[in-house]
Backbone as numpy.savetxt, mean C-alpha at the origin, in Angstrom:
# Nx Ny Nz CAx CAy CAz Cx Cy Cz
11.22 15.64 -17.24 10.75 14.58 -16.37 9.54 13.90 -16.97
9.70 12.65 -17.30 8.57 11.86 -17.80 7.75 11.35 -16.63
6.42 11.39 -16.79 5.51 10.90 -15.77 4.68 9.77 -16.37
4.57 8.67 -15.62 3.80 7.52 -16.08 2.72 7.20 -15.05
1.45 7.31 -15.47 0.33 6.96 -14.61 0.10 5.47 -14.71
0.01 4.78 -13.54 -0.07 3.33 -13.63 -0.57 2.69 -12.34
-0.85 1.41 -12.45 -1.09 0.59 -11.27 0.29 0.30 -10.69
0.51 0.69 -9.45 1.83 0.53 -8.85 1.99 -0.79 -8.10
0.88 -1.37 -7.67 0.96 -2.64 -6.97 -0.41 -3.24 -6.76
-0.48 -4.57 -6.80 -1.71 -5.31 -6.54 -1.33 -6.61 -5.85
-1.94 -6.88 -4.70 -1.59 -8.11 -3.99 -2.63 -8.44 -2.94
-2.79 -9.74 -2.73 -3.60 -10.28 -1.64 -2.67 -11.17 -0.81
-1.94 -10.56 0.12 -0.93 -11.34 0.87 -1.57 -12.30 1.87
-0.79 -13.29 2.27 -1.24 -14.22 3.31 -1.56 -13.46 4.59
-2.44 -14.00 5.39 -2.85 -13.36 6.63 -1.66 -13.06 7.53
-1.70 -11.90 8.16 -0.70 -11.41 9.13 0.74 -11.43 8.61
0.89 -11.27 7.31 2.21 -11.25 6.68 2.46 -9.88 6.06
3.54 -9.22 6.46 3.91 -7.95 5.83 4.31 -8.22 4.38
3.79 -7.39 3.47 4.11 -7.53 2.05 4.44 -6.15 1.49
5.52 -6.05 0.74 5.89 -4.79 0.10 5.07 -4.62 -1.16
4.03 -3.81 -1.08 3.12 -3.59 -2.19 3.79 -2.83 -3.32
4.65 -1.87 -2.96 5.32 -1.06 -3.99 6.62 -0.50 -3.43
7.67 -0.59 -4.24 8.96 0.01 -3.93 9.35 0.92 -5.08
9.71 2.17 -4.78 10.14 3.10 -5.82 11.52 2.65 -6.28
11.65 2.35 -7.56 12.90 1.78 -8.06 13.71 2.77 -8.89
14.96 2.39 -9.06 15.85 3.14 -9.95 15.89 4.62 -9.68
15.93 5.39 -10.75 16.00 6.85 -10.61 14.60 7.44 -10.78
13.69 7.00 -9.92 12.30 7.44 -9.99 11.84 8.01 -8.65
10.78 8.78 -8.72 10.01 9.20 -7.57 8.58 8.80 -7.88
7.69 8.87 -6.89 6.31 8.46 -7.15 5.35 9.25 -6.28
4.12 9.31 -6.76 3.01 9.85 -5.99 1.93 8.78 -5.96
1.56 8.37 -4.76 0.49 7.38 -4.59 -0.81 8.17 -4.46
-1.66 8.08 -5.47 -2.92 8.80 -5.45 -3.98 8.08 -4.63
-4.01 6.76 -4.75 -5.08 6.00 -4.11 -4.59 4.60 -3.76
-4.98 4.13 -2.59 -4.81 2.73 -2.22 -6.19 2.20 -1.91
-6.55 1.08 -2.53 -7.82 0.44 -2.20 -7.56 -0.82 -1.39
-8.48 -1.08 -0.48 -8.44 -2.27 0.37 -9.78 -2.97 0.17
-9.76 -4.18 -0.38 -10.98 -4.92 -0.65 -11.01 -6.20 0.18
-12.00 -6.30 1.05 -12.17 -7.50 1.87 -13.12 -8.45 1.14
-12.58 -9.57 0.66 -13.36 -10.55 -0.09 -13.95 -11.63 0.80
-13.84 -11.46 2.09 -14.29 -12.45 3.07 -15.68 -12.11 3.60
-16.43 -13.12 4.02 -17.74 -12.92 4.64 -17.61 -12.42 6.07
-16.40 -12.39 6.59 -16.13 -11.87 7.94 -15.35 -10.56 7.82
-15.47 -9.69 8.81 -14.68 -8.46 8.80 -13.21 -8.80 8.99
-12.36 -7.87 8.60 -10.91 -8.05 8.71 -10.29 -6.71 9.11
-9.03 -6.73 9.47 -8.29 -5.50 9.74 -7.12 -5.42 8.79
-6.63 -4.19 8.59 -5.49 -4.00 7.70 -4.53 -2.97 8.27
-3.30 -3.03 7.75 -2.24 -2.09 8.09 -1.58 -1.61 6.79
-1.23 -0.33 6.78 -0.48 0.25 5.67 0.62 1.11 6.26
1.84 0.93 5.77 2.95 1.75 6.24 3.78 2.25 5.07
4.49 3.34 5.30 5.43 3.90 4.33 6.80 3.90 5.00
7.75 3.19 4.38 9.10 3.08 4.94 10.07 3.87 4.08
10.59 4.97 4.59 11.54 5.77 3.80 12.84 5.01 3.55
13.27 5.01 2.30 14.53 4.41 1.90 14.67 2.97 2.37
13.53 2.24 2.41 13.56 0.82 2.77 13.90 0.56 4.22
13.69 1.53 5.10 14.03 1.38 6.52 13.29 0.19 7.13
13.83 -0.34 8.21 13.16 -1.38 8.96 11.85 -0.82 9.52
10.78 -1.59 9.42 9.46 -1.16 9.85 9.43 -0.86 11.34
8.95 0.35 11.69 8.75 0.74 13.09 7.36 1.36 13.22
6.96 1.65 14.43 5.64 2.23 14.67 5.49 3.61 14.03
6.57 4.30 13.75 6.52 5.62 13.13 6.02 5.58 11.69
6.06 4.44 11.04 5.79 4.34 9.61 4.34 4.09 9.24
3.46 3.81 10.21 2.09 3.39 9.88 1.19 4.56 9.50
0.48 4.39 8.39 -0.60 5.29 7.99 -1.93 4.76 8.53
-2.04 3.44 8.60 -3.24 2.77 9.12 -2.76 1.55 9.90
-3.38 1.32 11.06 -2.95 0.21 11.91 -4.18 -0.50 12.47
-4.37 -1.73 12.05 -5.51 -2.55 12.47 -6.85 -1.86 12.29
-6.99 -1.20 11.14 -8.25 -0.56 10.77 -9.20 -1.64 10.27
-10.44 -1.60 10.73 -11.41 -2.63 10.34 -12.06 -2.30 9.01
-12.21 -3.34 8.19 -12.98 -3.25 6.95 -14.02 -4.38 7.01
-15.28 -4.02 6.81 -16.38 -4.96 6.96 -16.36 -6.08 5.93
-17.20 -7.05 6.16 -17.29 -8.19 5.25 -17.73 -7.74 3.86
-17.01 -8.25 2.87 -17.31 -7.97 1.46 -17.41 -6.48 1.14
-16.57 -5.68 1.78 -16.54 -4.24 1.54 -15.18 -3.80 1.02
-15.17 -2.64 0.37 -13.93 -2.03 -0.11 -13.81 -0.63 0.45
-12.57 -0.20 0.62 -12.26 1.14 1.09 -11.28 1.74 0.11
-11.49 3.00 -0.29 -10.55 3.71 -1.15 -9.94 4.85 -0.34
-8.63 4.84 -0.22 -7.90 5.86 0.52 -7.22 6.79 -0.47
-7.71 8.01 -0.59 -7.12 9.00 -1.50 -6.10 9.79 -0.71
-4.82 9.52 -0.97 -3.77 9.95 -0.05 -2.83 11.03 -0.58
-2.38 10.94 -1.81 -1.41 11.89 -2.32 -0.05 11.78 -1.63
0.42 10.56 -1.41 1.70 10.33 -0.73 2.84 10.51 -1.73
3.83 11.31 -1.37 5.00 11.49 -2.23 6.12 10.57 -1.74
6.75 9.90 -2.69 7.80 8.93 -2.36 9.05 9.20 -3.17
10.20 8.93 -2.54 11.49 9.07 -3.19 12.02 7.68 -3.54
13.13 7.63 -4.24 13.76 6.37 -4.62 13.96 5.49 -3.39
13.61 4.22 -3.51 13.75 3.18 -2.48 12.74 3.26 -1.35
11.79 4.21 -1.37 10.72 4.22 -0.37 9.79 3.04 -0.66
9.16 2.51 0.40 8.39 1.27 0.28 7.02 1.43 0.94
5.97 0.97 0.25 4.64 0.85 0.83 4.48 -0.61 1.24
4.24 -0.85 2.53 4.08 -2.20 3.06 2.66 -2.36 3.59
2.05 -3.51 3.32 0.67 -3.77 3.74 0.60 -5.10 4.50
-0.48 -5.23 5.27 -0.75 -6.47 6.00 -2.24 -6.51 6.31
-2.81 -7.70 6.42 -4.19 -7.83 6.86 -4.34 -9.05 7.76
-5.46 -9.08 8.48 -5.72 -10.20 9.38 -6.24 -11.43 8.63
-6.57 -11.26 7.35 -7.14 -12.33 6.54 -6.38 -12.43 5.21
-6.26 -13.62 4.71 -5.66 -13.81 3.39 -6.62 -13.46 2.26
-7.80 -12.93 2.62 -8.81 -12.59 1.62 -8.98 -11.08 1.48
-7.93 -10.34 1.78 -7.94 -8.88 1.60 -6.96 -8.53 0.48
-7.44 -7.74 -0.48 -6.63 -7.34 -1.62 -6.31 -5.86 -1.55
-5.05 -5.53 -1.79 -4.58 -4.14 -1.81 -4.21 -3.76 -3.23
-4.56 -2.54 -3.63 -4.18 -1.99 -4.93 -3.65 -0.58 -4.71
-2.56 -0.24 -5.37 -2.00 1.12 -5.29 -1.95 1.70 -6.70
-2.45 2.92 -6.83 -2.49 3.62 -8.12 -1.78 4.95 -7.97
-1.05 5.34 -9.00 -0.36 6.62 -8.92 0.48 6.94 -10.13
1.52 7.73 -9.87 2.37 8.26 -10.92 3.82 7.98 -10.58
4.57 7.45 -11.55 6.01 7.36 -11.41 6.64 8.48 -12.22
7.65 9.12 -11.63 8.30 10.26 -12.24 9.78 9.95 -12.43
10.27 10.08 -13.66 11.69 9.91 -13.93 12.43 11.13 -13.44
13.51 10.90 -12.68 14.30 12.05 -12.18 15.73 11.97 -12.68
């Protein structure tokens, strides 16, 4: 099994828009070590992070964070250790188009 340490996703989606930050593709599995949330706005914002198994339709069961506040011009690092299988999806959203999400981790060939 080959393991590749990498940036798995980076995005600053439009306000209140769900965005798939990372999808486990092909014959891979993944471990999300850290997700950072950076608010580049002078106003506070809220964010959401969910994990959808096998690309399932988003439901309330999937949220890791829901409308969590991040202060103006602040960043948050979430050290999670989330294990993902093929086709699992990390979806993010924020109340502002000035919030950036980054996911770092390991992809594993299976």
